N, C-alpha and C positions, 0 to 999 in steps of 0.2 A: 917443193915444186909439185905441180899436178903431174900424174903419170901420163896424161894425154889420152885422147879418145881411142887410139888404135894400138896401144901396147898389148902385148900378150901376157897372160897370167898362166904360169905352169904351177900346178899344185899337187901335192900328195899327202895323204893322211894315213896314219897307222897307229894301232893300239895293241897292247899286249898285257896279259894278266900279271907278268912278272914271275919271279921265282918263289915268292912267299905267300902271297894272297891266294885264296881259293876262288875268288870271283873278281871279275873286272867291274869296278864301280865307276870307271871313267866313261865318258861319251864324247863324241865329236860330231860336228855337222859342217857341211859345205853346201852352199847354195848359190846358183847363178841368179843375179838380179837384173832387172832392166837397168843397164848402165854400170854394172859392176859385179863384184863377188863378195860373199859373206862367208866367214869362217868362225867357228866357235869350238872351244874345248871346255869341258866341265869335268871336275874331279869330285865325285860324290862322297859323302860321309854319312854315317849313321848305321853302318853295318848291314851286310847281306842285302836284302830287298830294299832297304831304305836308301843307301847310297846310290845304288844302281837306278832306282826310281827317280831320285832327285836329279841326277845328272841327265837322264833321258828327258825329264820334263823341262829342264833348263834349255836344252838344245831345241826341243820342239817349240817352246814358247818364243825363243829368239828368232827362229826361222819363220814362225807364223807372223811375227810382228813386222817383218821387213820383206817387202816384195819388190821394192825398187830403191834406188839411191834417193834418200829423202832430201827435201829442201834444207832441213836442219839436222844434219847427221848426228851431232852430239846429243841433241834432245832425243832423237829417235832411238839412239843406242841406249841412252839412260832409261827411256821408257820401256824398251824391250827387256832389259835386265830386271827392271821393276816388275814387269809382267811375269817374268820367270819366277821372281821371288814370290809373288802372290800365288801363282799356280802351285808351286811346291809347298808353300805354307798351308794353303787351303786343303791340299790333299793330305798333308800330315794331320790336320785337324779332323778330317773325315775318317781316316783309318788309324786306329790306335796302334797298330803294329808298325806304323811309319812315323810315329811321334819322334821329334828330334832330328829328323833327317835334314840334310842340307847339302850344298855343293858349292864349289868355286865356279867361276865363270870368266872366261877371257874371250873377247870378240875382236876380230879384225874386219873392217869394212873398207874395201878398196874399189875405186871407180875413177872415171875420167876427171871427176872434180877434186880428187884428193884421197886421203887415207886417214882412218881414225881407228883408235884402239879403245876398248872399254874393259874394265875388269872389276871383279869382286873376289877377294881371297888371294891365294898365293900361286895360282896357275899364271904363267907368264907369257908375254909377247916380247920377242927380240927382233932386231934388224941387223943383218950383216951387210956392211958397205965397205968396199975396198979393203977387205980383210979385218975390219974392226967390228966387233960385236957390241951392240948397245942393248941394254934391257930397257924396254919401252914402258913397262908397267911397274908399279910399286907394289910390293908384297904387303898384304894386310895380315900380318902374322905377329905373334908375340916376339919372336927372335928378330924379325926385321925392325920392329919398333925399338928393340933394345940396341940394335946396331946403330939406328938413327940417333939414339940418345947417347951413344958412346959407351954404353954399358958392356957391350960385347964387340969383338972383332968379327969380321965375316967368317974367318976360319973357326972361331969359337961357336958361332951361330950354326954352322954346318953340322956340329956334333952335339949341340945342346939338347937335353932331354925334352924341352918344350918346342922343338923345331917344327913339329907338325900341328901346333895349335894356331888356328886362324882367328883373327879379330873380327872379320866380316865374312859372311857367307850368304848364299841365296837360300831362303826358305826357313831359316831358323827363327825368324821374327817377322812380324807383319810388314815392316818397312826395312829398306836397305839403302845404304849410301854407295853410289856407283861412281868410280873414277872414269872420266872420258878425256881423251887427249887427241888433238890433231897431230899427225905424224908426217914429216917430210918423206917423200918417196921419189926415187929416180930409177931409170932403167938400169938394171944390173943388181938392184937391191934383192936381198933374200930375207924373207920374214919367217919366223918360227913361232908358232903357238905350242905350248906344252904344259902338261901337268908336272907336279913336283917329283913324279916318279923318274923324270929325266933330270930336271934342274937340281934336284936334291942329291944326285949321285955322280953326275958328269959335270966337270968344271967348264967354265966359259971358254977357256982356250981349246979344249977338245971339241966343244960344241961348234965353235967358229971354224975349226979345221974340217969337221964333217959337213957343215953347211956349204962349204966352198965347192962341193961336188957339182958337176954340171947338170946332174939329173935330180929333180926334186924327189922322185921315187927312190933313187939310190941313197940320197941323203937321209930320207926318213927312215929307211931300213937300217942304215948305219947308226943313226942316233939311238934307235931302240936296241940294237945289238950292243951298243956301248953301255947302255944302262944295264942290260942283262949281264954284261961282262963285269959290272961292279956289284953284282949280287941281286939287282932289281928287287929291293924289299917292298916295293909298292907297284901298283899298276903304272904303266908307261904309255902316254899318248902324245903324239907329235903331229903337227901339220906344218909342212914346208911349202912356202909360197915364193916363187921366183918371178921377178918382173923382167920380161924380155922386150926388146925393141921389135916392132912389126917386121915380118919377113918381106 
């Protein structure tokens, strides 16, 4: 269903370098649009300046591409991530020190006309509804494909040596394939965008329990703390978006 023209959106975003990495290569963005809100998380790769540059460029390109809720949201989201891909790839070709850089990207667009998610890579979007947590995006990764093919179980994928290898990313090639889906949304829903610094170490049951907090800010802090409690081997970025009824 459509969330309606007068629902309230409460959101909080938080990122942390974690306990192992020297630099935070994640980035996030949040933007108020005419008719809605835009959220984006990017998890950079390419080491040092490369990963951080790629994720920053991705967020900037997506935010620049969308200033209002478009008439055709799936097309607009796809084009926004394609623009991000071009921006990162072009920069990597201009600067030899950035060659090979790339990033994941996951985007949530929510407005009076509905809700949509788009993604490239293995950063995720979730929705919590009535205590049930659903993953809204499909990971574009080696182990996710192996799970889909029945070669690995989900438990095996979580510890597989190739678990960090993505099959799609922004910026590593001139073109990119983007997944876009319309998502049902109702008052009371809680959405989560996150890098795999969270989803790779905190299981779905724990994520669901922490998202149930009444405060988006408290939930985002608790999620990051949960990842740190599991050793936080990677950067951790979360965005928590709650859909409230109007006061």
